[in-house]
Structure formats: C-alpha cells, structure tokens
All heavy atoms as TSV, in Angstrom:
chain	resi	resn	atom	element	x	y	z
A	1	MET	N	N	0.825	-1.175	0.031
A	1	MET	CA	C	-0.021	0.000	-0.012
A	1	MET	C	C	0.844	1.268	0.025
A	1	MET	O	O	0.529	2.220	-0.600
A	1	MET	CB	C	-0.902	-0.051	1.205
A	1	MET	CG	C	-1.965	1.067	1.182
A	1	MET	SD	S	-3.123	0.791	-0.148
A	1	MET	CE	C	-4.447	1.781	0.426
A	2	GLY	N	N	1.979	1.193	0.646
A	2	GLY	CA	C	2.894	2.350	0.716
A	2	GLY	C	C	3.466	2.716	-0.583
A	2	GLY	O	O	3.642	3.930	-0.926
A	3	GLN	N	N	3.725	1.764	-1.476
A	3	GLN	CA	C	4.211	1.966	-2.778
A	3	GLN	C	C	3.254	2.724	-3.696
A	3	GLN	O	O	3.504	3.599	-4.460
A	3	GLN	CB	C	4.675	0.701	-3.450
A	3	GLN	CG	C	5.950	0.134	-2.899
A	3	GLN	CD	C	6.411	-1.186	-3.635
A	3	GLN	OE1	O	5.501	-1.871	-4.229
A	3	GLN	NE2	N	7.657	-1.486	-3.572
A	4	THR	N	N	1.952	2.353	-3.457
A	4	THR	CA	C	0.908	2.941	-4.223
A	4	THR	C	C	0.780	4.505	-3.892
A	4	THR	O	O	0.651	5.252	-4.785
A	4	THR	CB	C	-0.509	2.313	-3.998
A	4	THR	OG1	O	-0.320	0.900	-4.311
A	4	THR	CG2	C	-1.631	2.862	-4.806
A	5	VAL	N	N	0.876	4.748	-2.606
A	5	VAL	CA	C	0.792	6.224	-2.152
A	5	VAL	C	C	1.945	6.908	-2.684
A	5	VAL	O	O	1.825	8.050	-3.152
A	5	VAL	CB	C	0.662	6.261	-0.615
A	5	VAL	CG1	C	0.757	7.657	-0.108
A	5	VAL	CG2	C	-0.633	5.563	-0.065
A	6	LYS	N	N	3.127	6.342	-2.636
A	6	LYS	CA	C	4.377	6.962	-3.075
A	6	LYS	C	C	4.228	7.259	-4.589
A	6	LYS	O	O	4.565	8.341	-5.076
A	6	LYS	CB	C	5.541	6.091	-2.805
A	6	LYS	CG	C	6.852	6.664	-3.228
A	6	LYS	CD	C	7.985	5.812	-2.874
A	6	LYS	CE	C	9.331	6.355	-3.262
A	6	LYS	NZ	N	10.476	5.516	-2.974
A	7	PHE	N	N	3.708	6.322	-5.318
A	7	PHE	CA	C	3.542	6.375	-6.754
A	7	PHE	C	C	2.559	7.618	-7.056
A	7	PHE	O	O	2.852	8.420	-7.932
A	7	PHE	CB	C	3.004	5.118	-7.387
A	7	PHE	CG	C	2.559	5.273	-8.840
A	7	PHE	CD1	C	3.506	5.342	-9.786
A	7	PHE	CD2	C	1.246	5.278	-9.178
A	7	PHE	CE1	C	3.140	5.485	-11.152
A	7	PHE	CE2	C	0.829	5.416	-10.493
A	7	PHE	CZ	C	1.810	5.534	-11.495
A	8	LEU	N	N	1.446	7.631	-6.399
A	8	LEU	CA	C	0.400	8.642	-6.693
A	8	LEU	C	C	0.942	10.050	-6.295
A	8	LEU	O	O	0.697	11.031	-6.949
A	8	LEU	CB	C	-0.845	8.373	-5.835
A	8	LEU	CG	C	-1.611	7.093	-6.365
A	8	LEU	CD1	C	-2.813	6.876	-5.477
A	8	LEU	CD2	C	-2.098	7.328	-7.809
A	9	LYS	N	N	1.775	10.074	-5.192
A	9	LYS	CA	C	2.410	11.406	-4.928
A	9	LYS	C	C	3.344	11.814	-5.999
A	9	LYS	O	O	3.373	13.018	-6.356
A	9	LYS	CB	C	3.109	11.319	-3.536
A	9	LYS	CG	C	3.768	12.569	-3.146
A	9	LYS	CD	C	4.510	12.445	-1.800
A	9	LYS	CE	C	5.138	13.756	-1.328
A	9	LYS	NZ	N	5.765	14.591	-2.337
A	10	SER	N	N	4.139	10.867	-6.518
A	10	SER	CA	C	5.034	11.262	-7.548
A	10	SER	C	C	4.316	11.706	-8.865
A	10	SER	O	O	4.754	12.596	-9.588
A	10	SER	CB	C	6.052	10.104	-7.857
A	10	SER	OG	O	5.374	9.056	-8.430
A	11	VAL	N	N	3.183	11.047	-9.160
A	11	VAL	CA	C	2.350	11.407	-10.250
A	11	VAL	C	C	1.800	12.863	-10.044
A	11	VAL	O	O	1.876	13.682	-10.946
A	11	VAL	CB	C	1.175	10.434	-10.469
A	11	VAL	CG1	C	0.155	11.014	-11.494
A	11	VAL	CG2	C	1.671	9.100	-10.942
A	12	LYS	N	N	1.378	13.148	-8.844
A	12	LYS	CA	C	0.863	14.505	-8.540
A	12	LYS	C	C	2.009	15.530	-8.693
A	12	LYS	O	O	1.718	16.583	-9.305
A	12	LYS	CB	C	0.265	14.517	-7.118
A	12	LYS	CG	C	-0.219	15.884	-6.639
A	12	LYS	CD	C	-0.698	15.827	-5.241
A	12	LYS	CE	C	-1.111	17.109	-4.742
A	12	LYS	NZ	N	-1.411	17.214	-3.398
A	13	ASP	N	N	3.194	15.217	-8.223
A	13	ASP	CA	C	4.241	16.216	-8.377
A	13	ASP	C	C	4.634	16.392	-9.855
A	13	ASP	O	O	4.929	17.495	-10.216
A	13	ASP	CB	C	5.529	15.669	-7.601
A	13	ASP	CG	C	5.263	15.639	-6.055
A	13	ASP	OD1	O	4.377	16.421	-5.671
A	13	ASP	OD2	O	5.973	14.915	-5.377
A	14	GLU	N	N	4.626	15.339	-10.618
A	14	GLU	CA	C	4.967	15.408	-12.001
A	14	GLU	C	C	3.951	16.195	-12.773
A	14	GLU	O	O	4.251	16.936	-13.730
A	14	GLU	CB	C	5.076	13.994	-12.609
A	14	GLU	CG	C	5.817	13.929	-13.965
A	14	GLU	CD	C	7.238	14.354	-13.850
A	14	GLU	OE1	O	7.892	14.086	-12.836
A	14	GLU	OE2	O	7.787	14.895	-14.838
A	15	MET	N	N	2.681	16.042	-12.446
A	15	MET	CA	C	1.613	16.781	-13.187
A	15	MET	C	C	1.717	18.294	-12.900
A	15	MET	O	O	1.270	19.091	-13.779
A	15	MET	CB	C	0.191	16.245	-12.676
A	15	MET	CG	C	-0.101	14.890	-13.123
A	15	MET	SD	S	-0.068	14.594	-14.907
A	15	MET	CE	C	-1.619	15.433	-15.336
A	16	LYS	N	N	2.267	18.701	-11.843
A	16	LYS	CA	C	2.505	20.128	-11.542
A	16	LYS	C	C	3.547	20.707	-12.537
A	16	LYS	O	O	3.609	21.909	-12.815
A	16	LYS	CB	C	2.946	20.348	-10.148
A	16	LYS	CG	C	1.836	20.085	-9.064
A	16	LYS	CD	C	2.366	20.366	-7.736
A	16	LYS	CE	C	1.297	19.971	-6.693
A	16	LYS	NZ	N	1.775	20.074	-5.262
A	17	LEU	N	N	4.390	19.865	-13.084
A	17	LEU	CA	C	5.484	20.297	-14.021
A	17	LEU	C	C	4.943	20.369	-15.416
A	17	LEU	O	O	5.700	20.914	-16.307
A	17	LEU	CB	C	6.667	19.408	-13.900
A	17	LEU	CG	C	7.351	19.241	-12.506
A	17	LEU	CD1	C	8.414	18.248	-12.582
A	17	LEU	CD2	C	7.858	20.622	-12.073
A	18	VAL	N	N	3.816	19.820	-15.729
A	18	VAL	CA	C	3.304	19.791	-17.107
A	18	VAL	C	C	2.875	21.184	-17.543
A	18	VAL	O	O	2.282	21.962	-16.789
A	18	VAL	CB	C	2.134	18.807	-17.194
A	18	VAL	CG1	C	1.460	18.891	-18.559
A	18	VAL	CG2	C	2.471	17.415	-16.872
A	19	THR	N	N	3.246	21.491	-18.792
A	19	THR	CA	C	2.845	22.746	-19.375
A	19	THR	C	C	1.478	22.522	-20.126
A	19	THR	O	O	1.527	21.847	-21.147
A	19	THR	CB	C	3.876	23.329	-20.363
A	19	THR	OG1	O	5.099	23.458	-19.665
A	19	THR	CG2	C	3.488	24.621	-20.888
A	20	TRP	N	N	0.399	23.025	-19.576
A	20	TRP	CA	C	-0.817	22.774	-20.185
A	20	TRP	C	C	-1.145	23.906	-21.185
A	20	TRP	O	O	-0.835	25.034	-21.037
A	20	TRP	CB	C	-1.938	22.877	-19.121
A	20	TRP	CG	C	-1.739	21.750	-18.087
A	20	TRP	CD1	C	-1.190	21.870	-16.813
A	20	TRP	CD2	C	-2.118	20.381	-18.221
A	20	TRP	NE1	N	-1.187	20.666	-16.241
A	20	TRP	CE2	C	-1.760	19.744	-17.086
A	20	TRP	CE3	C	-2.773	19.679	-19.232
A	20	TRP	CZ2	C	-2.038	18.338	-16.840
A	20	TRP	CZ3	C	-3.042	18.318	-19.022
A	20	TRP	CH2	C	-2.637	17.649	-17.894
A	21	PRO	N	N	-1.849	23.494	-22.324
A	21	PRO	CA	C	-2.180	24.545	-23.331
A	21	PRO	C	C	-3.248	25.513	-22.850
A	21	PRO	O	O	-4.108	25.129	-21.989
A	21	PRO	CB	C	-2.723	23.718	-24.439
A	21	PRO	CG	C	-3.232	22.399	-23.864
A	21	PRO	CD	C	-2.325	22.194	-22.615
A	22	THR	N	N	-3.191	26.692	-23.352
A	22	THR	CA	C	-4.175	27.666	-23.013
A	22	THR	C	C	-5.466	27.326	-23.758
A	22	THR	O	O	-5.542	26.436	-24.688
A	22	THR	CB	C	-3.745	29.072	-23.460
A	22	THR	OG1	O	-3.629	29.097	-24.939
A	22	THR	CG2	C	-2.454	29.484	-22.858
A	23	GLY	N	N	-6.531	27.917	-23.395
A	23	GLY	CA	C	-7.837	27.724	-24.064
A	23	GLY	C	C	-7.781	28.010	-25.504
A	23	GLY	O	O	-8.303	27.233	-26.417
A	24	LYS	N	N	-7.069	29.119	-25.946
A	24	LYS	CA	C	-6.944	29.449	-27.334
A	24	LYS	C	C	-6.146	28.351	-28.067
A	24	LYS	O	O	-6.511	27.984	-29.178
A	24	LYS	CB	C	-6.286	30.827	-27.504
A	24	LYS	CG	C	-6.162	31.362	-28.809
A	24	LYS	CD	C	-5.560	32.734	-28.853
A	24	LYS	CE	C	-5.428	33.262	-30.326
A	24	LYS	NZ	N	-4.804	34.577	-30.393
A	25	GLU	N	N	-5.024	27.866	-27.512
A	25	GLU	CA	C	-4.289	26.852	-28.120
A	25	GLU	C	C	-5.096	25.593	-28.275
A	25	GLU	O	O	-4.961	24.984	-29.301
A	25	GLU	CB	C	-3.003	26.592	-27.319
A	25	GLU	CG	C	-1.949	27.657	-27.316
A	25	GLU	CD	C	-0.804	27.463	-26.356
A	25	GLU	OE1	O	-1.043	26.798	-25.329
A	25	GLU	OE2	O	0.355	27.815	-26.701
A	26	LEU	N	N	-5.773	25.220	-27.250
A	26	LEU	CA	C	-6.599	23.983	-27.284
A	26	LEU	C	C	-7.646	24.073	-28.361
A	26	LEU	O	O	-7.859	23.171	-29.102
A	26	LEU	CB	C	-7.287	23.813	-25.929
A	26	LEU	CG	C	-7.966	22.507	-25.673
A	26	LEU	CD1	C	-7.078	21.313	-25.832
A	26	LEU	CD2	C	-8.675	22.451	-24.372
A	27	THR	N	N	-8.225	25.332	-28.555
A	27	THR	CA	C	-9.314	25.450	-29.610
A	27	THR	C	C	-8.572	25.321	-30.987
A	27	THR	O	O	-9.110	24.710	-31.824
A	27	THR	CB	C	-9.967	26.805	-29.481
A	27	THR	OG1	O	-10.638	26.944	-28.211
A	27	THR	CG2	C	-10.965	27.121	-30.543
A	28	GLN	N	N	-7.408	25.912	-31.075
A	28	GLN	CA	C	-6.735	25.891	-32.398
A	28	GLN	C	C	-6.300	24.391	-32.696
A	28	GLN	O	O	-6.445	23.932	-33.875
A	28	GLN	CB	C	-5.437	26.734	-32.319
A	28	GLN	CG	C	-4.651	26.773	-33.605
A	28	GLN	CD	C	-3.431	27.635	-33.428
A	28	GLN	OE1	O	-3.106	28.164	-32.426
A	28	GLN	NE2	N	-2.706	27.778	-34.598
A	29	TYR	N	N	-5.802	23.691	-31.664
A	29	TYR	CA	C	-5.376	22.281	-31.937
A	29	TYR	C	C	-6.601	21.415	-32.312
A	29	TYR	O	O	-6.513	20.576	-33.144
A	29	TYR	CB	C	-4.659	21.747	-30.706
A	29	TYR	CG	C	-3.394	22.405	-30.308
A	29	TYR	CD1	C	-2.980	22.400	-28.997
A	29	TYR	CD2	C	-2.648	23.135	-31.203
A	29	TYR	CE1	C	-1.753	23.033	-28.578
A	29	TYR	CE2	C	-1.467	23.756	-30.883
A	29	TYR	CZ	C	-1.041	23.728	-29.588
A	29	TYR	OH	O	0.091	24.369	-29.224
A	30	THR	N	N	-7.634	21.686	-31.576
A	30	THR	CA	C	-8.874	20.847	-31.868
A	30	THR	C	C	-9.460	21.075	-33.240
A	30	THR	O	O	-9.805	20.229	-34.020
A	30	THR	CB	C	-9.960	21.194	-30.788
A	30	THR	OG1	O	-9.425	20.898	-29.530
A	30	THR	CG2	C	-11.213	20.393	-31.001
A	31	SER	N	N	-9.388	22.415	-33.617
A	31	SER	CA	C	-9.893	22.733	-34.996
A	31	SER	C	C	-8.972	22.132	-36.068
A	31	SER	O	O	-9.481	21.611	-37.075
A	31	SER	CB	C	-9.857	24.291	-35.179
A	31	SER	OG	O	-10.740	24.894	-34.270
A	32	THR	N	N	-7.656	22.099	-35.826
A	32	THR	CA	C	-6.747	21.510	-36.767
A	32	THR	C	C	-7.031	20.045	-36.937
A	32	THR	O	O	-7.110	19.517	-38.056
A	32	THR	CB	C	-5.274	21.710	-36.300
A	32	THR	OG1	O	-5.042	23.112	-36.225
A	32	THR	CG2	C	-4.353	21.108	-37.253
A	33	VAL	N	N	-7.268	19.347	-35.802
A	33	VAL	CA	C	-7.570	17.927	-35.949
A	33	VAL	C	C	-8.874	17.686	-36.637
A	33	VAL	O	O	-8.931	16.753	-37.493
A	33	VAL	CB	C	-7.603	17.312	-34.487
A	33	VAL	CG1	C	-8.172	15.877	-34.548
A	33	VAL	CG2	C	-6.236	17.356	-33.885
A	34	VAL	N	N	-9.925	18.446	-36.291
A	34	VAL	CA	C	-11.194	18.209	-36.869
A	34	VAL	C	C	-11.171	18.459	-38.445
A	34	VAL	O	O	-11.666	17.679	-39.256
A	34	VAL	CB	C	-12.329	19.109	-36.252
A	34	VAL	CG1	C	-13.621	19.117	-37.069
A	34	VAL	CG2	C	-12.581	18.649	-34.838
A	35	VAL	N	N	-10.578	19.540	-38.831
A	35	VAL	CA	C	-10.361	19.813	-40.255
A	35	VAL	C	C	-9.548	18.801	-41.009
A	35	VAL	O	O	-10.005	18.280	-42.066
A	35	VAL	CB	C	-9.730	21.262	-40.468
A	35	VAL	CG1	C	-9.332	21.457	-41.969
A	35	VAL	CG2	C	-10.715	22.340	-40.065
A	36	THR	N	N	-8.528	18.272	-40.373
A	36	THR	CA	C	-7.675	17.241	-40.918
A	36	THR	C	C	-8.515	15.957	-41.145
A	36	THR	O	O	-8.451	15.331	-42.191
A	36	THR	CB	C	-6.428	16.975	-40.081
A	36	THR	OG1	O	-5.714	18.208	-39.980
A	36	THR	CG2	C	-5.533	15.933	-40.771
A	37	VAL	N	N	-9.257	15.572	-40.159
A	37	VAL	CA	C	-10.035	14.413	-40.259
A	37	VAL	C	C	-11.160	14.568	-41.317
A	37	VAL	O	O	-11.334	13.587	-42.082
A	37	VAL	CB	C	-10.724	14.116	-38.813
A	37	VAL	CG1	C	-11.784	13.028	-39.041
A	37	VAL	CG2	C	-9.631	13.621	-37.835
A	38	LEU	N	N	-11.698	15.688	-41.400
A	38	LEU	CA	C	-12.711	15.882	-42.452
A	38	LEU	C	C	-12.074	15.844	-43.867
A	38	LEU	O	O	-12.651	15.257	-44.808
A	38	LEU	CB	C	-13.470	17.276	-42.258
A	38	LEU	CG	C	-14.392	17.325	-41.086
A	38	LEU	CD1	C	-14.886	18.756	-40.928
A	38	LEU	CD2	C	-15.510	16.319	-41.230
A	39	LEU	N	N	-10.953	16.410	-44.032
A	39	LEU	CA	C	-10.237	16.367	-45.356
A	39	LEU	C	C	-9.909	14.901	-45.702
A	39	LEU	O	O	-10.097	14.518	-46.849
A	39	LEU	CB	C	-8.954	17.205	-45.320
A	39	LEU	CG	C	-9.262	18.717	-45.296
A	39	LEU	CD1	C	-7.916	19.486	-45.170
A	39	LEU	CD2	C	-9.965	19.187	-46.567
A	40	PHE	N	N	-9.416	14.159	-44.744
A	40	PHE	CA	C	-9.105	12.753	-45.021
A	40	PHE	C	C	-10.344	11.977	-45.402
A	40	PHE	O	O	-10.346	11.148	-46.245
A	40	PHE	CB	C	-8.430	12.169	-43.870
A	40	PHE	CG	C	-6.907	12.222	-43.851
A	40	PHE	CD1	C	-6.251	13.193	-43.125
A	40	PHE	CD2	C	-6.116	11.411	-44.655
A	40	PHE	CE1	C	-4.878	13.346	-43.180
A	40	PHE	CE2	C	-4.710	11.567	-44.760
A	40	PHE	CZ	C	-4.112	12.509	-44.005
A	41	ALA	N	N	-11.452	12.226	-44.676
A	41	ALA	CA	C	-12.728	11.553	-44.960
A	41	ALA	C	C	-13.226	11.843	-46.348
A	41	ALA	O	O	-13.663	10.957	-47.080
A	41	ALA	CB	C	-13.768	11.970	-43.881
A	42	VAL	N	N	-13.195	13.165	-46.812
A	42	VAL	CA	C	-13.513	13.487	-48.103
A	42	VAL	C	C	-12.575	12.815	-49.160
A	42	VAL	O	O	-13.100	12.288	-50.146
A	42	VAL	CB	C	-13.590	15.039	-48.257
A	42	VAL	CG1	C	-13.725	15.397	-49.734
A	42	VAL	CG2	C	-14.648	15.675	-47.431
A	43	PHE	N	N	-11.317	12.794	-48.898
A	43	PHE	CA	C	-10.371	12.213	-49.808
A	43	PHE	C	C	-10.646	10.705	-50.045
A	43	PHE	O	O	-10.760	10.233	-51.128
A	43	PHE	CB	C	-8.872	12.410	-49.296
A	43	PHE	CG	C	-7.918	11.608	-50.016
A	43	PHE	CD1	C	-7.517	12.022	-51.299
A	43	PHE	CD2	C	-7.371	10.484	-49.530
A	43	PHE	CE1	C	-6.566	11.306	-51.984
A	43	PHE	CE2	C	-6.433	9.784	-50.211
A	43	PHE	CZ	C	-6.035	10.133	-51.475
A	44	PHE	N	N	-10.813	10.031	-48.884
A	44	PHE	CA	C	-11.094	8.595	-49.024
A	44	PHE	C	C	-12.417	8.312	-49.569
A	44	PHE	O	O	-12.648	7.306	-50.248
A	44	PHE	CB	C	-10.913	7.894	-47.646
A	44	PHE	CG	C	-9.457	7.735	-47.287
A	44	PHE	CD1	C	-8.963	8.326	-46.233
A	44	PHE	CD2	C	-8.648	6.977	-48.086
A	44	PHE	CE1	C	-7.611	8.278	-45.864
A	44	PHE	CE2	C	-7.274	6.808	-47.717
A	44	PHE	CZ	C	-6.753	7.467	-46.575
A	45	ALA	N	N	-13.440	9.192	-49.376
A	45	ALA	CA	C	-14.743	8.982	-49.987
A	45	ALA	C	C	-14.633	9.110	-51.523
A	45	ALA	O	O	-15.239	8.306	-52.287
A	45	ALA	CB	C	-15.729	9.939	-49.438
A	46	VAL	N	N	-13.881	10.136	-51.984
A	46	VAL	CA	C	-13.709	10.366	-53.416
A	46	VAL	C	C	-12.938	9.151	-54.028
A	46	VAL	O	O	-13.277	8.665	-55.075
A	46	VAL	CB	C	-12.914	11.675	-53.664
A	46	VAL	CG1	C	-12.473	11.796	-55.073
A	46	VAL	CG2	C	-13.869	12.852	-53.312
A	47	VAL	N	N	-11.864	8.710	-53.377
A	47	VAL	CA	C	-11.113	7.596	-53.887
A	47	VAL	C	C	-12.022	6.306	-53.914
A	47	VAL	O	O	-12.000	5.600	-54.907
A	47	VAL	CB	C	-9.800	7.327	-52.985
A	47	VAL	CG1	C	-9.196	5.940	-53.278
A	47	VAL	CG2	C	-8.873	8.475	-53.153
A	48	ASP	N	N	-12.757	6.096	-52.845
A	48	ASP	CA	C	-13.731	4.902	-52.816
A	48	ASP	C	C	-14.743	5.002	-53.946
A	48	ASP	O	O	-14.944	3.959	-54.707
A	48	ASP	CB	C	-14.384	4.854	-51.472
A	48	ASP	CG	C	-15.350	3.697	-51.384
A	48	ASP	OD1	O	-14.860	2.576	-51.621
A	48	ASP	OD2	O	-16.531	3.906	-51.044
A	49	PHE	N	N	-15.289	6.166	-54.106
A	49	PHE	CA	C	-16.217	6.359	-55.209
A	49	PHE	C	C	-15.602	6.138	-56.591
A	49	PHE	O	O	-16.165	5.400	-57.403
A	49	PHE	CB	C	-16.821	7.801	-55.191
A	49	PHE	CG	C	-17.824	8.063	-56.278
A	49	PHE	CD1	C	-19.045	7.506	-56.264
A	49	PHE	CD2	C	-17.456	8.769	-57.352
A	49	PHE	CE1	C	-19.997	7.713	-57.262
A	49	PHE	CE2	C	-18.327	9.068	-58.423
A	49	PHE	CZ	C	-19.605	8.532	-58.309
A	50	GLY	N	N	-14.386	6.593	-56.788
A	50	GLY	CA	C	-13.681	6.360	-58.054
A	50	GLY	C	C	-13.371	4.976	-58.314
A	50	GLY	O	O	-13.556	4.469	-59.433
A	51	ILE	N	N	-12.884	4.260	-57.301
A	51	ILE	CA	C	-12.593	2.808	-57.467
A	51	ILE	C	C	-13.885	2.052	-57.731
A	51	ILE	O	O	-13.888	1.143	-58.585
A	51	ILE	CB	C	-11.877	2.299	-56.232
A	51	ILE	CG1	C	-10.389	2.902	-56.168
A	51	ILE	CG2	C	-11.830	0.798	-56.232
A	51	ILE	CD1	C	-9.712	2.575	-54.870
A	52	SER	N	N	-14.964	2.387	-57.093
A	52	SER	CA	C	-16.264	1.657	-57.327
A	52	SER	C	C	-16.723	1.901	-58.702
A	52	SER	O	O	-17.171	0.962	-59.388
A	52	SER	CB	C	-17.289	2.222	-56.301
A	52	SER	OG	O	-17.013	1.918	-55.016
A	53	GLU	N	N	-16.648	3.137	-59.205
A	53	GLU	CA	C	-17.065	3.477	-60.573
A	53	GLU	C	C	-16.158	2.706	-61.560
A	53	GLU	O	O	-16.633	2.189	-62.588
A	53	GLU	CB	C	-17.037	4.982	-60.850
A	53	GLU	CG	C	-18.070	5.729	-60.107
A	53	GLU	CD	C	-19.466	5.331	-60.594
A	53	GLU	OE1	O	-19.740	5.275	-61.847
A	53	GLU	OE2	O	-20.337	5.064	-59.723
A	54	LEU	N	N	-14.822	2.712	-61.392
A	54	LEU	CA	C	-13.970	2.068	-62.247
A	54	LEU	C	C	-14.192	0.576	-62.311
A	54	LEU	O	O	-14.248	-0.064	-63.393
A	54	LEU	CB	C	-12.478	2.300	-61.805
A	54	LEU	CG	C	-11.353	1.760	-62.632
A	54	LEU	CD1	C	-11.432	2.356	-64.076
A	54	LEU	CD2	C	-10.020	1.985	-62.002
A	55	LEU	N	N	-14.397	-0.043	-61.154
A	55	LEU	CA	C	-14.735	-1.457	-61.105
A	55	LEU	C	C	-16.103	-1.758	-61.786
A	55	LEU	O	O	-16.291	-2.762	-62.521
A	55	LEU	CB	C	-14.736	-2.012	-59.703
A	55	LEU	CG	C	-13.386	-2.141	-59.097
A	55	LEU	CD1	C	-13.534	-2.594	-57.602
A	55	LEU	CD2	C	-12.586	-3.290	-59.803
A	56	GLY	N	N	-17.056	-0.817	-61.645
A	56	GLY	CA	C	-18.348	-0.996	-62.290
A	56	GLY	C	C	-18.196	-0.967	-63.801
A	56	GLY	O	O	-18.827	-1.747	-64.544
A	57	LEU	N	N	-17.420	-0.093	-64.320
A	57	LEU	CA	C	-17.183	-0.003	-65.732
A	57	LEU	C	C	-16.390	-1.237	-66.260
A	57	LEU	O	O	-16.734	-1.726	-67.377
A	57	LEU	CB	C	-16.314	1.195	-66.051
A	57	LEU	CG	C	-17.082	2.597	-65.989
A	57	LEU	CD1	C	-16.077	3.719	-66.149
A	57	LEU	CD2	C	-18.194	2.677	-66.932
A	58	LEU	N	N	-15.483	-1.727	-65.507
A	58	LEU	CA	C	-14.685	-2.867	-65.972
A	58	LEU	C	C	-15.502	-4.234	-65.907
A	58	LEU	O	O	-15.342	-5.085	-66.732
A	58	LEU	CB	C	-13.451	-3.009	-65.123
A	58	LEU	CG	C	-12.379	-1.951	-65.251
A	58	LEU	CD1	C	-11.172	-2.163	-64.317
A	58	LEU	CD2	C	-11.808	-1.963	-66.671
A	59	LEU	N	N	-16.319	-4.318	-64.970
A	59	LEU	CA	C	-17.060	-5.562	-64.766
A	59	LEU	C	C	-18.361	-5.657	-65.528
A	59	LEU	O	O	-18.983	-6.678	-65.651
A	59	LEU	CB	C	-17.289	-5.878	-63.332
A	59	LEU	CG	C	-16.056	-5.991	-62.407
A	59	LEU	CD1	C	-16.513	-6.170	-60.935
A	59	LEU	CD2	C	-15.289	-7.222	-62.870
A	60	ASN	N	N	-18.859	-4.522	-66.039
A	60	ASN	CA	C	-20.101	-4.499	-66.863
A	60	ASN	C	C	-19.846	-4.435	-68.330
A	60	ASN	O	O	-19.043	-4.186	-68.978
A	60	ASN	CB	C	-20.971	-3.378	-66.416
A	60	ASN	CG	C	-21.583	-3.610	-65.014
A	60	ASN	OD1	O	-21.769	-4.746	-64.684
A	60	ASN	ND2	N	-21.943	-2.579	-64.433
C-alpha cells in the first residue's frame, strides 16, 4: 500500500510540471484535428467512389 501512495504522490508532483495549453491553443489544436479528419474523410470517399465506378465499368 505504501508503494501505491508513493507512486500517486510522484504522479501528482509530475503533473505540476506539465505545461498545459491555453484555451486558445486548445481550440486551435482541436480545430486543426477536426479539419484534418474531415479532409481525409472526403479524400477517401472520393477515392472509394472512383474505385467503385472504375470497377463497375470494368465488370459490366
């Protein structure tokens, strides 16, 4: 039990040293991730559609 308490204390001390992002930075990072995911989704949807159409032309 003593090791668990020691571990949790060291985690608490380490968390005080973390540099947390500001609200503005967090919003910017989140927006970047959302836009990137949307761009990838559109890209793969277009590629999927293109491959489906190509296969449809080849098989018919």
